[in-house]
TORTITOR-8955 format. One record per atom (N, C-alpha, C): y, x, z; residue in three letters. Coordinates in steps of 0.2 Angstrom, whole numbers, plus 2048, in hexadecimal, padded with zeros to 3 digits. Last residue first. Example, Ala and Ser with C-alpha at 12.3 -4.5 7.8 and 13.67 -1.06 7.14 Angstrom:
2
7F5840823ser 7FB844824ser 800840827ser 7E4842827ala 7EA83E827ala 7F0842827ala 
# end
This chain:
457
647C355A7asn 64EC395A6asn 653C345A4asn 63DC2D5A6lys 63FC2F5AClys 646C325AClys 639C2C599asn 63DC2659Casn 63FC285A3asn 631C37597thr 638C37594thr 63CC31596thr 625C3359Dgln 629C3959Fgln 630C3959Dgln 621C28597leu 622C2859Eleu 627C2E5A0leu 61FC2C58Aile 624C2758Bile 626C27593ile 615C3558Cile 61BC3858Aile 621C3358Bile 60BC2C590trp 60DC31595trp 614C34593trp 609C24585lys 60BC2158Blys 60EC26590lys 604C2E57Cthr 60AC2A57Bthr 60DC27581thr 5F8C33582met 5FEC38580met 604C34580met 5F1C27582glu 5F2C2B588glu 5F8C2F587glu 5F0C24574glu 5F3C20579glu 5F5C2357Fglu 5E8C30570leu 5EFC2E56Dleu 5F3C2A571leu 5DDC2E577val 5E1C33579val 5E8C32576val 5D8C22570leu 5D9C22578leu 5DEC2857Aleu 5D6C26563pro 5DBC22565pro 5DDC2156Cpro 5D2C37560ser 5D0C31564ser 5D6C2D565ser 5D3C3C54Fphe 5D5C3D556phe 5D5C3655Aphe 5CAC39544thr 5CEC3F544thr 5D0C4154Bthr 5BAC32540glu 5C0C32545glu 5C4C39545glu 5B0C36538glu 5B5C33535glu 5BBC3353Aglu 5A7C45538ile 5A9C4053Cile 5AFC3C539ile 5A4C50530asp 5A0C4952Fasp 5A2C43533asp 5ACC5A535ala 5ADC5752Eala 5AAC5052Dala 5A5C5D541tyr 5ACC5B541tyr 5AEC5753Atyr 599C63541glu 599C5C541glu 5A0C59540glu 59AC71542asn 598C6E53Casn 598C6753Basn 59DC73550val 5A3C7354Bval 5A1C70544val 595C6655Aleu 595C6D557leu 59BC6D552leu 592C5A55Ecys 598C5D561cys 599C6455Fcys 588C5155Cthr 586C5855Ethr 58CC5C561thr 592C4655Elys 58BC4555Flys 589C4C561lys 5A3C3F562cys 59EC4455Fcys 597C43561cys 5B3C3A560glu 5ADC38563glu 5A7C3C55Fglu 5BFC48561gln 5BBC4355Dgln 5B5C41561gln 5C7C53565phe 5C8C4C568phe 5C5C46563phe 5C3C5F560leu 5C8C5B55Cleu 5CAC5455Fleu 5B9C61569his 5BFC6656Ahis 5C5C63566his 5B3C5156Easn 5B2C5856Casn 5B9C5B56Casn 5AFC4457Aleu 5B3C47575leu 5B2C4E574leu 5AAC3D585thr 5A6C3D57Fthr 5AAC40579thr 5B3C3F591pro 5ACC41591pro 5A8C4258Apro 5C2C45592tyr 5BFC4058Ftyr 5B7C4258Dtyr 5CBC495A1glu 5C6C4B59Cglu 5C3C45599glu 5DCC4D5A6lys 5D7C485A4lys 5D2C4B59Flys 5E9C4F5B1ile 5E4C525ADile 5DEC4D5ACile 5FAC505B3leu 5F5C4B5B2leu 5EFC4F5AEleu 607C555BEval 602C575BAval 5FCC515B9val 612C595C7asn 612C545C2asn 60DC565BDasn 612C645D0lys 60EC5E5D2lys 60EC585CDlys 610C755D0asn 612C6F5CCasn 60EC695CEasn 60EC815D7gly 611C7B5DAgly 613C755D6gly 606C8B5D1gly 60DC8B5D0gly 611C855D3gly 5FAC875D5lys 5FCC8D5D8lys 604C8D5D7lys 5F8C7C5CDasp 5F9C7B5D4asp 5FCC815D7asp 5F7C825C0leu 5FDC7E5C2leu 5FEC7C5C9leu 5EBC895C2ala 5F1C8C5C1ala 5F7C885C2ala 5E2C7E5C4asn 5E3C835CAasn 5EAC875C9asn 5E3C775B8lys 5E5C745BElys 5E7C795C4lys 5DEC815AFval 5E5C7E5AEval 5E7C7B5B5val 5D1C825B4gly 5D5C885B4gly 5DDC865B3gly 5CCC755B2ser 5CCC785B9ser 5D1C7E5B9ser 5CCC755A4leu 5D1C705A8leu 5D1C735AFleu 5C2C7F5A2asn 5C9C805A0asn 5CEC7B5A3asn 5B6C7B5A7glu 5B9C815A9glu 5C0C825A8glu 5B5C6E5A1glu 5B4C6F5A9glu 5B8C755ABglu 5B6C6F593ala 5BBC6B597ala 5BBC6D59Eala 5B6C7D588pro 5B2C7858Cpro 5B7C75592pro 5BBC7F57Aval 5BFC80580val 5BCC7B585val 5AFC7D572gln 5B4C83571gln 5B8C84577gln 5A9C72575leu 5A5C78576leu 5A9C7E574leu 5ACC6357Dasp 5AFC68579asp 5ABC6E57Aasp 5A8C57583lys 5A3C5A57Elys 5A6C6057Alys 5B4C53589gly 5AEC5558Egly 5A9C58589gly 5C3C58584gly 5BDC54582gly 5B8C57586gly 5D2C5758Easn 5CDC5B58Basn 5C7C56589asn 5E4C59592leu 5DEC55590leu 5D9C5958Dleu 5F1C5959Dala 5ECC5D59Aala 5E6C59599ala 602C5859Eleu 5FCC5459Dleu 5F7C58599leu 60FC5C5A9val 60AC5F5A5val 605C595A4val 621C5E5ACpro 61BC5A5ACpro 616C5D5A7pro 627C6F5B0cys 628C695ADcys 621C655ADcys 624C7C5B5lys 627C775B9lys 628C705B6lys 61AC895B3ile 61CC835B0ile 61EC7E5B6ile 614C955B8lys 61BC945B8lys 61EC8E5B5lys 607C945B7lys 609C945BDlys 611C935BElys 605C955A9leu 604C8E5ACleu 607C8E5B3leu 606CA35A6ala 60CC9E5A4ala 60BC985A8ala 5FACA75ADhis 601CAB5AEhis 607CA65AChis 5F0CA05A8ala 5F2C9F5AFala 5F9CA25B0ala 5EBCA559Cpro 5F0C9F59Cpro 5F3C9E5A2pro 5EACB5597asp 5E8CB159Dasp 5EDCAB59Dasp 5E4CBF58Agln 5E9CB958Cgln 5E6CB6592gln 5DCCC8584lys 5E0CCA58Alys 5E4CC458Dlys 5D7CC1579leu 5D2CC357Fleu 5D6CC5585leu 5E2CBF572leu 5DFCB9575leu 5DACBB57Aleu 5E5CCC56Egly 5EACC8572gly 5E7CC2575gly 5DACCE566ile 5DBCD256Cile 5E0CCF570ile 5DDCC555Cphe 5D7CC4560phe 5D7CC8566phe 5E8CCA556trp 5E8CC3559trp 5E3CC255Etrp 5E4CD7551pro 5E9CD6556pro 5E9CCF55Apro 5D3CDA54Fasn 5D8CD654Dasn 5DDCD5552asn 5C7CDF554val 5CDCE3554val 5D3CE0551val 5BECD5551leu 5BFCD7558leu 5C5CDB559leu 5BDCD6543gln 5BFCD0546gln 5C1CD154Dgln 5B7CE2541asn 5BECE153Easn 5C1CDA541asn 5ABCE0547val 5B0CE554Aval 5B7CE4548val 5A5CD753Eile 5A6CD6545ile 5ABCDA548ile 5A5CDF532thr 5A9CD9532thr 5AACD7539thr 59DCEA535ser 5A4CEB534ser 5A8CE5534ser 591CE3537leu 594CE653Cleu 59BCE853Bleu 58FCDF529gln 590CDA52Egln 593CDD535gln 58DCEC523ser 593CE8521ser 594CE2526ser 582CF152Aglu 588CF452Bglu 58ECF0529glu 577CE5531pro 579CE952Bpro 580CEB52Dpro 56FCE6541leu 574CE353Dleu 577CE7537leu 566CEF546gln 564CE7546gln 569CE3541gln 568CFC549ser 567CFA542ser 566CF2541ser 56FCFA558gly 56DCFF553gly 56DCFC54Cgly 574CF4563ile 570CF055Eile 56DCF4558ile 57BCFD56Blys 578CF756Elys 573CF4569lys 580D07562thr 57CD09568thr 578D0356Bthr 588CFF55Alys 582D03557lys 57DD0555Dlys 591CFA562phe 58CCF555Fphe 586CF955Dphe 598D06566tyr 595D0256Btyr 590CFD568tyr 59DD0B55Athr 598D0F55Ethr 594D0B563thr 5A6D01557asn 5A1D02552asn 59BD06556asn 5AFD02562leu 5ABCFC561leu 5A5CFD55Cleu 5B5D0E560lys 5B1D0D566lys 5ACD07565lys 5BAD0C553asn 5B5D11554asn 5B1D1055Aasn 5C4D03557gln 5BFD01552gln 5B9D06552gln 5CCD0A560leu 5C9D05562leu 5C3D0355Dleu 5D5D1555Dgly 5CED1655Dgly 5C9D1055Fgly 5E2D1055Epro 5DFD12557pro 5D8D13557pro 5E7D03567asp 5E3D09568asp 5E0D0A561asp 5F0CF856Alys 5F0CFC564lys 5ECD03564lys 5EFCFB57Cser 5F2CF7576ser 5F2CFB570ser 5E0D03582glu 5E7D02581glu 5E9CFE57Bglu 5D2CFB588ser 5D5CFF583ser 5DDCFE583ser 5CBCF158Fser 5CDCF8593ser 5D1CFD58Eser 5C9CE7587leu 5CECE658Cleu 5D0CEC590leu 5C0CED57Eile 5C6CEB57Bile 5CBCEA581ile 5B5CEF586ile 5B8CF5583ile 5BFCF3581ile 5B2CE258Aasp 5B4CE658Fasp 5B8CEC58Casp 5AECDD57Etyr 5B4CDA580tyr 5B7CDF586tyr 5A1CE357Dala 5A6CE4578ala 5ADCE257Aala 59BCDE588gly 59CCE5588gly 5A1CE6583gly 59ACD0584arg 59ECD258Aarg 5A0CD958Aarg 592CD1579phe 599CD0578phe 59DCD157Ephe 585CD4580leu 588CD857Bleu 58FCD757Aleu 584CC9589ala 584CD058Bala 587CD5586ala 584CBE580gln 589CBF586gln 58ACC6588gln 578CC1579gly 57FCC1576gly 584CC157Bgly 56FCBF583gly 570CC6580gly 576CC657Cgly 570CB2586glu 572CB658Bglu 573CBD588glu 56CCAC57Aval 572CAB57Cval 575CB0581val 55ECB157Aala 563CB3574ala 56ACB2576ala 559CAB585ala 559CB2584ala 55ECB557Fala 55AC9E581val 55ECA0587val 55FCA7586val 55AC9A56Fpro 556C9C576pro 55BC9F57Bpro 565C8E568leu 563C95569leu 55FC9656Fleu 56BC81566gly 564C82568gly 561C89568gly 578C7F565met 574C8055Fmet 56DC81560met 57BC7F572gln 57BC7856Fgln 577C79568gln 57BC8D574ser 577C89578ser 576C82575ser 586C9156Cglu 57FC9356Bglu 57AC8F56Eglu 591C8A572ile 58FC8956Cile 588C8B56Aile 591C9057Flys 590C8957Flys 58EC87578lys 592C9E57Cala 58CC9C580ala 58BC9457Fala 59FC9E576lys 599CA1573lys 593C9E576lys 5A7C99581gln 5A7C9657Agln 5A0C98577gln 5A6CA458Aleu 5A3C9D58Cleu 5A2C99585leu 5ABCAE583leu 5A4CAF585leu 5A2CA8587leu 5B8CA9582met 5B5CAB57Cmet 5ADCAC57Dmet 5BDCA858Fleu 5BCCA258Bleu 5B8CA4585leu 5BDCB4595glu 5B8CB0597glu 5B7CAA592glu 5C8CB958Ctyr 5C2CBD58Dtyr 5BCCB858Ftyr 5D3CB1590gly 5CFCB1589gly 5C9CB4589gly 5D2CA85A0pro 5D3CAE59Bpro 5CFCAE595pro 5D4C9659File 5D1C9C5A2ile 5D2CA259Dile 5D8C8C599gly 5DBC8C59Fgly 5D8C925A3gly 5DCC86588pro 5D9C8B58Dpro 5DCC8B593pro 5DDC75584ala 5E1C7B585ala 5DDC8058Aala 5DCC6857Fala 5D6C6D57Fala 5D9C7457Fala 5ECC6657Fleu 5E6C6357Cleu 5E1C6857Bleu 5F9C64589leu 5F4C69588leu 5EEC65585leu 60AC60589ile 603C5D588ile 5FFC63586ile 619C62592ile 614C6558Eile 60DC6158Eile 62BC5F594phe 624C5E595phe 61FC61591phe 636C66590asn 637C61596asn 630C5E598asn 63DC7558Dval 637C7158Cval 637C6C592val 648C7B592asp 649C7758Casp 643C7358Aasp 647C8559Bser 647C7E59Dser 648C79598ser 63BC92596thr 641C8E595thr 641C88598thr 62FC99598lys 635C9D597lys 63CC99597lys 625C90599ala 626C9459Fala 62DC9859Fala 624C8A58Dala 627C86592ala 629C8B598ala 61EC94585val 624C93584val 628C8F58Aval 611C9458Cser 615C9B58Bser 61CC9958Aser 60DC8758Apro 60FC8A591pro 613C90591pro 60BC8857Cala 60FC8357Fala 611C85586ala 600C9257Aile 607C93578ile 60CC8F57Bile 5F5C8C57Eile 5F7C92582ile 5FFC94580ile 5F4C82576gly 5F4C8057Dgly 5F5C86581gly 5F1C8756Agly 5F8C8456Bgly 5F9C83572gly 5E4C8956Bglu 5E8C8F56Cglu 5EFC8D56Dglu 5E3C7856Eser 5DFC7E56Fser 5E3C84570ser 5F3C7256Bhis 5ECC7156Ahis 5E8C7756Ahis 601C6C573gly 5FEC72571gly 5F6C71571gly 611C66573val 60AC64573val 606C69570val 620C6557Cleu 61BC69578leu 614C66578leu 62FC5B57Cgly 629C5E57Fgly 625C6257Agly 63FC57580ile 63BC5A57Bile 635C5D57File 64BC51586lys 644C4D586lys 640C50580lys 657C56584lys 655C5658Blys 64EC5358Blys 65BC53577phe 658C5A579phe 656C5B580phe 656C4756Dasp 659C48574asp 656C4E577asp 65AC4855Cile 655C4A562ile 659C4A568ile 663C46552glu 65EC41553glu 65AC42559glu 669C52550asn 66DC4D553asn 668C47555asn 662C62553arg 661C5C54Farg 665C56553arg 661C6D55Bglu 667C6C557glu 667C66553glu 655C6C561lys 65AC6B566lys 661C6A562lys 64CC70557leu 64CC69559leu 653C6755Dleu 64EC7E556tyr 650C7A551tyr 651C72553tyr 649C82562ala 650C83561ala 653C7F55Cala 63CC7F560leu 63FC7C565leu 647C7C564leu 639C88556ala 639C81554ala 63CC7D559ala 63AC9455Dcys 63FC92558cys 63FC8B555cys 62FC93565glu 636C93568glu 63BC91563glu 625C9355Bval 626C8D55Fval 62DC8D562val 626CA1558asp 628C9C553asp 629C95556asp 623CA7564ser 62ACA8561ser 62BCA355Cser 615CA4564thr 61ACA1569thr 621CA2567thr 611CAC559phe 611CA4558phe 615CA155Ephe 613CB855Fasp 617CB6558asp 617CAF558asp 60ACB8569glu 611CB956Bglu 615CB7565glu 5FECB8562ile 600CB2566ile 607CB2568ile 602CC0552thr 5FFCBF559thr 601CB955Cthr 5FFCC3541ala 603CC0546ala 5FECC054Dala 5F9CC8536lys 5FCCCD53Alys 5FFCCA540lys 5F5CBC52Fgln 5F0CC1531gln 5F3CC6536gln 601CB652Bphe 5FDCB3531phe 5F8CB8533phe 611CBA528asn 60ACBD527asn 606CBB52Dasn 61ECB0520gly 61BCB4525gly 614CB6524gly 623C9F51Dgln 623CA651Cgln 61FCAA521gln 61BC8F519ser 61EC9451Eser 61EC9B51Cser 614C86512lys 61BC8850Flys 61FC8D514lys 605C8C515gly 608C87512gly 60FC8950Fgly 607C9A520val 603C9551Eval 607C8F51Bval 60FCA4526gly 60ACA6521gly 606CA151Egly 60FC9B535arg 612CA0531arg 60DCA352Carg 609C8A534asp 609C91537asp 60DC96532asp 614C7C531asp 60FC8152Easp 60FC87532asp 618C7053Ephe 61AC75538phe 614C7A537phe 61FC62544arg 619C66543arg 61BC6A53Darg 628C5854Fleu 629C5D54Aleu 622C6154Aleu 62BC47552val 626C4C552val 628C5154Dval 632C3A55Dala 633C3F557ala 62EC44558ala 62DC2A562ile 62DC32564ile 62DC3655Dile 62AC1D560gly 631C1F562gly 632C26564gly 61EC1A55Basn 61FC18562asn 626C1B564asn 61CC2054Flys 61CC1854Flys 61EC16556lys 61CC2D553ala 622C2B550ala 622C23550ala 60EC2D558leu 614C2E55Dleu 61BC2C559leu 606C2B54Dhis 606C27553his 60CC27557his 60AC36544asp 60BC2F542asp 60BC2A548asp 606C4154Cala 60DC4054Aala 60FC38548ala 5F8C3F54Cile 5FCC3F552ile 604C3D551ile 5F6C4053Eval 5F4C3A542val 5F8C39548val 5FAC4D53Cleu 5FDC48538leu 5FCC4153Cleu 5F2C54544phe 5F9C54546phe 5FCC4F542phe 5E5C5253Epro 5E6C4F545pro 5EEC4F546pro 5DEC50531lys 5E5C52532lys 5E7C4F539lys 5CEC5652Ahis 5D2C5252Fhis 5D9C5452Fhis 5C6C5E523gly 5C8C58520gly 5CDC54524gly 5C6C6952Bphe 5C0C6552Aphe 5C1C5F527phe 5D7C6952Fleu 5D0C6C530leu 5CBC6752Fleu 5E8C6A531glu 5E2C6852Dglu 5DCC6C52Dglu 5F4C69538glu 5EEC6C53Bglu 5E7C6A537glu 5FEC65530asp 5FAC60532asp 5F4C62537asp 604C7152Darg 607C6D532arg 603C67534arg 5F6C7D52Dasn 5FCC7A52Aasn 5FFC7552Fasn 5F0C8C534gln 5F0C84534gln 5F6C82531gln 5E5C99536pro 5EAC96532pro 5EBC8F531pro 5E0C99548gly 5DEC99541gly 5E4C9753Dgly 5E1C8E556ser 5E0C95553ser 5DEC9454Bser 5ECC80556gly 5E7C84559gly 5E6C8A555gly 5FEC7B556ser 5F7C7B553ser 5F3C80557ser 609C7155Dile 607C7855Dile 600C7855Bile 616C6655Bleu 60FC6755Bleu 60DC6E559leu 623C61565ile 621C66560ile 61AC66560ile 62BC51568val 626C56569val 625C5B563val 639C4756Fala 635C4B569ala 630C5056Cala 643C39570pro 63FC3E573pro 63BC4156Epro 652C36566phe 64BC35568phe 648C3A56Cphe 661C2D565lys 65EC33566lys 657C32569lys 664C21558gly 664C2355Egly 661C2A55Fgly 65AC1454Fthr 660C18550thr 660C1B557thr 649C13548ala 64FC1154Cala 654C1654Dala 63FC1A542lys 644C1753Elys 64AC14542lys 63BC2A549pro 63AC23549pro 640C20545pro 636C3853Fleu 63BC35543leu 63AC2E543leu 62FC4853Dser 62EC4053Dser 633C3D541ser 630C56534leu 633C52539leu 632C4B538leu 626C6352Ethr 628C5C52Dthr 62AC59534thr 629C74529gly 626C6F52Cgly 628C6852Agly 62AC86527ala 62AC7F524ala 627C7A528ala 634C9452Cleu 62EC9052Dleu 62FC8952Bleu 639CA3526ser 63AC9C527ser 633C99528ser 63BCB352File 637CAF52Aile 63ACA852Bile 63FCBE538asn 642CBD531asn 63ECB952Casn 63BCBF544ala 636CC0540ala 639CC0538ala 648CBB54Aval 644CC154Cval 63FCC3547val 64ACAE544ala 64ECB4542ala 64BCBB544ala 642CA253Dasn 640CA7543asn 644CAD541asn 649C93538lys 649C9A538lys 646C9D53Elys 642C84530phe 646C87536phe 645C8F535phe 642C76525leu 641C7E526leu 645C8052Cleu 63AC66522ile 63FC6B525ile 63DC72525ile 638C5651Casp 636C5D51Basp 63BC6251Dasp 637C48525glu 63CC4D522glu 639C54522glu 634C37527thr 632C3D527thr 636C42523thr 637C28530his 639C2D52Chis 636C3352Chis 62BC1A530tyr 62FC1F534tyr 632C2452Ftyr 61FC1452Bpro 625C1052Epro 629C14533pro 61CC1C51Btyr 61BC1C522tyr 621C17525tyr 614C1650Cpro 61AC18510pro 619C17517pro 607C22510lys 60EC2150Flys 60FC1A50Blys 5FBC2151Dlys 5FCC21516lys 604C1F515lys 5F2C2B529pro 5F7C26527pro 5F9C26520pro 5E1C2B52Eglu 5E7C2F52Aglu 5ECC2A527glu 5D7C24533gln 5DDC25537gln 5E3C28533gln 5CCC2552Apro 5D0C1F52Bpro 5D6C1F52Fpro 5C6C2E51Farg 5CAC30525arg 5CFC2A527arg 5B9C33516asn 5BCC2D519asn 5C0C2F51Fasn 5BBC3F509leu 5B9C3D510leu 5BCC37512leu 5B7C3D4F8ala 5BCC3E4FDala 5B9C3B504ala 5AAC464F0lys 5ADC404F2lys 5B1C414F8lys 5AEC554E8ser 5AAC514ECser 5AEC4B4EEser 5B1C574D7val 5B3C584DDval 5B0C534E2val 5A5C5E4CBgly 5A9C594CDgly 5ACC5A4D4gly 595C664CBarg 59BC644C7arg 59FC5E4CAarg 590C6F4D9val 58FC694D4val 595C674D1val 58AC7F4DEphe 590C7B4DDphe 58DC754D8phe 581C864EBglu 581C824E5glu 587C7E4E4glu 57DC954F3leu 582C904F2leu 581C8D4EBleu 576C9F500ser 574C9B4FAser 57AC964F9ser 57ECAD506phe 57CCA6507phe 57BCA3500phe 57FCBC50Fasp 57ECB9509asp 57BCB150Basp 58CCC8515gln 587CC2517gln 586CBE510gln 595CD1512gly 58ECD3513gly 589CCE515gly 5A1CC9511ser 5A0CCE516ser 599CD0518ser 598CBE508gln 59FCBF50Bgln 59DCC4511gln 591CB64FAlys 591CBB4FElys 598CBD501lys 587CAA4F3phe 58DCAB4F5phe 58DCB14FAphe 57ECA74E4asn 57ECAB4EBasn 585CAC4EDasn 579C984DBgly 57AC9F4DCgly 57BCA14E3gly 57BC8C4CFthr 577C8E4D4thr 578C964D5thr 584C7F4C9ile 584C864CAile 581C894D0ile 582C714BFarg 581C744C5arg 581C7C4C4arg 580C694B4asp 586C684B8asp 585C6B4BFasp 579C764AAgly 57BC6F4ABgly 581C6E4AFgly 57AC844B3lys 575C804AFlys 576C794B0lys 580C934B7leu 581C8D4B5leu 57CC8A4B1leu 57DC9E4C5ile 57BC9C4BEile 57CC954BCile 588CA94CEgly 584CA34CDgly 582CA24C6gly 58FCB24DBasn 58BCB34D4asn 587CAD4D3asn 59DCB64E4tyr 598CB14E2tyr 595CB24DBtyr 5A5CBE4F1asp 5A3CBE4EAasp 59ECB84EAasp 5B2CC44FCleu 5ADCBF4FAleu 5ABCC04F3leu 5BCCC9504asn 5B6CCD504asn 5B0CC8502asn 5C8CC3503leu 5C3CC0508leu 5BDCC4508leu 5CFCCA4F9ala 5D2CC9500ala 5CDCC7505ala 5C6CC84EEala 5C7CCF4F2ala 5CACCE4F9ala 5BCCBE4E8val 5C2CBD4ECval 5C3CC34F1val 5B3CBC4D9glu 5B5CC14DFglu 5BBCBE4E2glu 5A6CB54D0leu 5ACCB44D3leu 5ADCBA4D8leu 59CCB24C1gln 59ECB64C7gln 5A5CB64C9gln 590CA94B9leu 597CA84BCleu 597CAD4C2leu 586CA84ABasn 587CAC4B1asn 58FCAB4B3asn 583CA449Eser 583C9F4A4ser 584CA24AAser 58DCAE495gly 587CAA495gly 587CA4499gly 598CB14A2glu 595CB449Cglu 58ECB149Bglu 5A7CB14AAphe 5A1CAD4A8phe 59FCAF4A2phe 5B0CB74B8thr 5ADCB84B2thr 5A7CB34B0thr 5BECBA4C2thr 5BACB54BFthr 5B7CB74B9thr 5C6CC14CFlys 5C2CC34C9lys 5BECBD4C8lys 5CDCBC4DAthr 5D0CC24D6thr 5CCCC44D0thr 5D0CAB4DCala 5CBCB14DBala 5CECB64D7ala 5DBCA44E8pro 5DACA74E1pro 5D5CAC4E1pro 5DAC954F0ile 5D9C9C4F1ile 5D7C9F4EAile 5DEC874F1gly 5E1C8C4EBgly 5E0C934EDgly 5DEC85502phe 5DDC824FCphe 5E0C874F7phe 5D7C81512ala 5D9C8750Eala 5D8C84506ala 5D2C7A51Dgly 5D9C7951Bgly 5DCC7E516gly 5C5C7B51Fgln 5C9C80522gln 5D1C7F521gln 5C0C71517asp 5BFC7151Easp 5C3C76522asp 5C3C7550Apro 5C7C7050Dpro 5C6C6F515pro 5C6C82502ser 5C1C81508ser 5C5C7C50Cser 5C6C864F1asp 5C9C824F7asp 5C4C824FCasp 5CAC934E5leu 5C5C904EAleu 5C9C8C4EFleu 5CCC954D4thr 5CFC954DBthr 5CAC914DFthr 5CCCA04C5ser 5C9C9B4C9ser 5CDC9B4D0ser 5CCCA34B3lys 5CECA44BAlys 5CCC9F4BElys 5C6CAC4A5phe 5C6CA74A9phe 5C9CA94B0phe 5CFCB2497gly 5C9CB249Agly 5C9CAC49Fgly 5DCCB2491thr 5D9CB9492thr 5D2CB8496thr 5E0CA6490ser 5E0CA948Aser 5DCCB048Bser 5D5C9D49Bthr 5DBC9F499thr 5DACA3493thr 5CDC8F4A3lys 5CCC9549Elys 5D3C9649Clys 5C8C8D4B5ser 5CCC8B4AEser 5CBC914AAser 5C1C854C3val 5C0C8B4BEval 5C4C884B7val 5C0C834D4his 5C3C814CEhis 5C3C874C9his 5B5C7E4E0leu 5B7C834DCleu 5BAC804D6leu 5B4C7B4F1val 5B6C784EBval 5B8C7D4E6val 5A9C794FFleu 5ADC7E4FBleu 5AEC7A4F4leu 5A6C75510arg 5A7C73509arg 5ABC78505arg 59CC7D51Bleu 5A2C7C519leu 5A2C7A511leu 593C7B52Aasn 593C7A523asn 59AC79521asn 58EC85538val 594C82534val 592C8152Dval 583C8C53Dala 586C86541ala 58BC8253Dala 57EC9252Egly 57CC91535gly 57FC8B538gly 586C8E521gly 586C94525gly 584C9352Cgly 586C87512gln 583C86518gln 582C8D51Cgln 593C81509leu 590C8850Bleu 58DC86512leu 592C764FCval 592C76503val 58FC7D505val 59DC724EEgly 596C744F1gly 597C754F8gly 5A4C6D4DEasn 5A3C6D4E5asn 59DC6F4E8asn 5AFC714D1trp 5A8C714D3trp 5A8C714DBtrp 5B8C6D4C2asp 5B8C6D4C9asp 5B1C6D4CBasp 5BAC784B3gly 5BBC724B7gly 5BAC734BEgly 5AFC824A9thr 5B6C804ABthr 5B6C794AFthr 5A4C854A3val 5A4C864AAval 5ABC834ADval 59AC7F497asp 5A1C7F499asp 5A1C804A1asp 58EC8848Dgln 590C83492gln 597C84494gln 588C8947Eala 58EC8C481ala 590C87487ala 57DC8147Atyr 57BC8747Dtyr 581C8B480tyr 582C75475thr 57CC75479thr 57BC7B47Dthr 58DC7846Eser 58EC75474ser 588C74478ser 587C7E463ile 58BC82467ile 58BC7F46Eile 581C7345Cphe 57DC7945Ephe 580C7D464phe 58CC6C459arg 587C6945Earg 583C6E461arg 592C74450phe 596C73457phe 591C7045Cphe 589C74446ile 58AC7A449ile 58DC79450ile 58AC66442leu 583C69445leu 584C6F448leu 597C6643Dile 595C62443ile 58EC64446ile 596C6F433leu 59AC70438leu 598C6C43Eleu 58DC6742Aval 58BC6E42Dval 58FC70433val 596C5D427ile 590C5B42Bile 58DC6242Eile 5A0C63420ala 5A2C60426ala 59BC5F42Aala 598C67415phe 59BC6C419phe 59DC69420phe 596C5A40Fser 590C5E411ser 593C64416ser 5A3C5640Blys 59FC52410lys 59AC57413lys 5A7C60402met 5ABC5F409met 5A6C5C40Emet 
# end
């Protein structure tokens, strides 16, 4: 028996040397030009093979299931069909080195065993909070979906003024979680501590909210906010005459759209809100970011001309034009020929024909802003490359002036980026590296202004 046991031990040692274990948690950084994204891979063994999920913390995306996971010898292969993504890597020790491919684009990507060190976010509040929070559901009957969120209520008794936080573009949860930051959680915490109730909710199709985000338009998101407003009016703790909207980025388009249609909105705060037509904003954003990245002037100008032509085709097309995709394919092939692989061209065109993007291009914030009669606070970071302050704050002011709204405060913070952080390069890939989630100066400005407006009534 003893000699047999020794043989077994030797066999197991031999196997462990050559049969590597790929299960567990792995982290890596996808370096894609201007943006670096952290990725976390979770691999487990099942009775039928392997399964895995991906997290993209910087995009607030967690638990993305791989449709295929294989591990043979030292070769790991993953596929995520819904994202047109695959990864092929070689395991050696505590590292997986390989190639990440998505929509025809290839990137080197190395995973290291273990979960990356937690980011330092000193402003993120920790439980127990000095106020009440309640997970809530409200219905959008027209869309036949339920939306999930959190209502923060001051601990004092009585009826409170309240705000609804409206997130920017892309699938956002109730904290507007992005690049490891939770700005809506930080804002809600600060306001609730100062006697202001806050409702924030997961976008449709995100988190615990029902619906399909990919098929939603700006009009759909506007409808969701209208339902959130109706929900708040029914809460006994809320003073329904003192409800405001706080919209960040695209949320700054939605807030005026809601306020223009009802007197139930008593004030709005626009955080880095577009003030110029979507067509102009997309071109301006592209130019600002590429210039900051150091691209040659000729390249920036060439990109402007190329996409201006594509946007003109979209703007001149009928709504839901079935031939739009072919028109854009023909346009790009005529302009750039074989300079771009077919797969990348297809990716660009698919993004351009997305109903949400078409709606954004055709959106002119001035239409709603001219109709706003309630008080407005519009804030922007002077280093914002996504919604540049000078052009957009001017657009907001001009539209409000034309509508005769005199109760307006507009302010630019020279050193802040699109997320209202102190920044250096102010490019998107810097967001995750900044510890500050949301400027304390802007938090104080918002709070004082809300208290001023609600004390008038």
